[in-house]
N, C-alpha and C positions, 0 to 999 in steps of 0.2 A: 445636607444641612447649610452647607455655606452657599448656596443659590436661594436656600428659604429664607438666610438671614440678609442675605444681599436684597432681596424683594421686599423685606418686610422694610430694611431701612432706607431705602427707596421710596417707599410709600409714606413714611413719617415724613421724611426730608419734602415729599411733594407737596404735603396738606400743610406742613409747616410754611412754607414759601407762598400759600395762597392767602395767609392771612391778611386781612384788611387793618392797616397800620395808617391810612389817609384820613379816613371819614370818622367823626365824629358826629351823634345824635343828641341834641339837647331837648327834653322835653319839660314843657314848663306846666306844671298843675293850674296855676291861678290864670294863664292863657289858655288853656287848653289848646297848646300849640307846639310843635315840633318844629326845629331846624335842622338842618343837614350842614355840618362845616366841614371844608375839606384844606386841610392843612391850615387851619387858621381862620379861612374864609368863608363868608356863607353862600351858600349854593341854591338853595330852596328853604321854602317853609310849607308846611303842612298842618290843616287843622287835625284834631286828633278828640279821642273821648277817654276819659278815665276813670277809674272805678265810681260810682254811686255811692258805695262804703267808706269812702274815705283814704286815707294812708295808711300803710303797715305792711308786714311782712309775717303776720301770724298765718300759720297753715290753716285753712278753711275760712279765713276772714274775708277773703274776697277782694281785697284792699290792693289799692297799689304799690307798690313797694319805692322807695328811696334812692336814691346814691347810685354810685358807677356800677354799670354793669357791662357786659358784651353780646354780640349775636354770637349766640351758640351755634346754629344749625338754621337752614333756611328750607322751607319746604314749600312745593307748589309749583315747580318749574315746569314748563310746558302745557299748565292747566288753563281752560278758559276762564277769563273773568266771569264771576259769579259762582265759580265751582264749589260746590259743595264739601265741607270737610268734617269729618268726623273721627275722633282720636287720631288726629293727624293725617287721615287717610281719604281721599277724594271717594264721595259717595256713587259719581257718576252721574249726580246733579249738577244742572246748573240753572240758578235763578236770577229774577232781576231786581236790582235794587228797589228797595221799600215795598216788597212784595206783602200781602197783608197777612198778618199772623206768623210771618215767620224772622227769625234773627238769627240765622247760622252763621258758623264761620267761614268764613270764602275768601276765593282768588289766592292769597300769599299766608304765610307765617314765617314771621322771623323769630324764633323760640331764643329768650334771655338766658342770661347766667349771670349771676350776681359775683361780682368781685370782690365785694366788701364784706366785713363779719355781721354785718348786719340784714345783708338781703343774701347772704349765700345758701339760701334756700329758694331762691328765684327760679331755679331751673325744676326742681322737684314740683315746686309748686304750677308749673304748666304756665308760666307769666308770658304771654308774647305781644307782639306786634303785629296786627291783622288784618285782614279786611271783612267788614260787617256789612250785612244786606242793609241794615238798620241806618242808611244813611242821611236821613232827616236828622237824626240824633246827633250826628257829628257837631263837636263844638261845645258839647255838654258832658257832663260826668254822669256817665248812664254804665259802664260795663262792670264786669263781676272780676276786676284787678287788671285784665291786658290793657293794652294800648289799642284802640279800634282808629282804623282809618278807611276812606271810601275805597272801593277797588281800585279805581284809577290811581290813586295815590300812593296804595301800597304795591303795586304793580309797578309804579316806576321807582319808587323807593327800593323795591327788592332788587333791580336793574343798577342801581347807584354804589349799593354797598355790599360788602361781602363778610363772609364770617370772621370774626375776630375785631371787628367795628365797634367804638366804644359807645357806650349809650349812656347818658347821664340825665337821670330824673330828677327835679327840683321843685320845692314849694317856691324859689324864687321867680318873678317873673322874667320875662324876655329882657326887659331893660339891665341886668344885673348881672354883672360879670360871675361865671362858675369856674371857681378853682380847679384845677386839674391835680392829678400825682405830680408830686418834684420830679425833677428831670435831674441828674446830677451830672455836671458840666467836668471841669478840670478840679484839682484839689482846692483850688482858691473862689472856686464859684459856683453857686447853686441857683438855678433859674427856677420861676415857679411859673407853669405855663397857665393861660386862662383864657377862655372863651371870650370874644371879642364883644362889644355891646352891640345889640341888634337896631337896625333903625327901622323897623318894622312898627307901624302903628296897629292896633288891634281892633277889631270892629266887635269881639267877644268880650263880653263884663267879665269882671275878677271872678274866679270862685273861690270862696273860703270851704275848703276842706272840711268835713265833718270827722274830728278827732277822737270823740268820745269813744269807748269801749264797748264794741259791740260784738257778741256772737254772731256767726255766721254760717254760710257755705262753705263748700270745699273750696279750692285753690280756682286757679287761673282757667279761663277758657280755653277749650283747644281747638287750633287753627290746623291749617295745613301748607303745603309747597305751594307757591305759585307760578304761572308761566313767565317766561321770559322774552316770548315773541311779541309783535306788535298787537295789543288787545287796548281796545278803547273801553270796555263796558265795565262797569263797576258792581259792587255787591256786599254781602253785609255776613256778620257771625257773632253766632249766638253762644253763650256761654252753656259749658256741659255741665249736666251734676254728675258725670261721671269721674271715678277716683285718678288722679293725677297716673299719667302712664309714663314711665321711663324708657320706652323702648327708643331706641335711634335708627330714626330711619333714615333711607338714603338721601344725600344729599348733594347738591349740584351748585357749586361756588363758582359766579362766574362774576367776578371785576368788575365793577361800572367805571372803571378810570384805568388809563394805561398804570403801567409799572411807576412812571415817573411824572407826577403832576408841577403844577406852576411853582416856584422857588418859595420856601416860605419867606414871610415876611418879613425876619430879621436880614435875607440877604437884600432885600428891595430897599434897604434902608429906614423900615418902620419897624423897630423891635417891637416883637411880640412878648415877650419875657422882661420880667424885673431882674436883673443879678443883683446876688447880695454879695459884695468884697466881704472877704475875710481880712481884716487888720493884720498887714505885713509889721514884722518887727524891723529896724533899721541894723543893719550888722555893723555899721560903724560907730554905733552908739555903745560905751564901756557899758559893761554889767553893771546893775544897782547891788552895792552891799548891804546886806540885811542884818541888823544888829540884832543878837539876842541875850534877851535877859533874863537871868534865872526866875525862876517862879516861887515866892517865900508865902509861908502859910503866916499870919498873924495871928497871935495868940489873944483870947480876950477873956 
């Protein structure tokens, strides 16, 4: 029994140690673009495609949720670019980008989990970042709730991030700061972290999401795990009409960065946070005396 408990504890510790705490993905709905940040510095940008039904978290709405999430699972390691997935399992088929009449989920899947009350059903809705065979439509809102990428891009992203990496989907443009969760320092200081402004200029016209109420299909699109080898092809992904499946497929976490990245911006003399100092009282100042006066009712 003790051996079993020891093995169980070691497995839990090992999994926790693999969580990606260095990378943040910011996805802008107006720009239809994703930026990868590592310790506050922009690493790379990717064009994406979000839902053609607009924004929301309702089950069966096919809409893209907003807010802060994390990568819960990575699917597709070792599969070729263009590998077709159904219910997050490889069918054995490999297709080329923009194959006529085909729009399956391909290459890689990054399954998202919501970390806020407003998007806490993201995982059960099967909202993914995944590859799509319809690469000609990337940069336009044409998905069924998921975040679509080209096969080359999703394979590249898959190598760079791990499970636990933060994903932030926002209605703001890439030129606007996105505040993250408060980080508590010592008892006299509170720091608010924010993603820096992006210097990227976009060729994609701004997209105004349709926020009107719509009844729609089920949830996000089903995707699969992607390979981690050197693959250069691309592929696509098609939303599936099957109900959301909550099976936990085998995952392979491969962190895309060493344990310690470049030192944070604040160590290089360029503070990335705005500290708020709590006022301190002067210990030499004599305490003020309060004068108490009895309250009297006046008769009228």
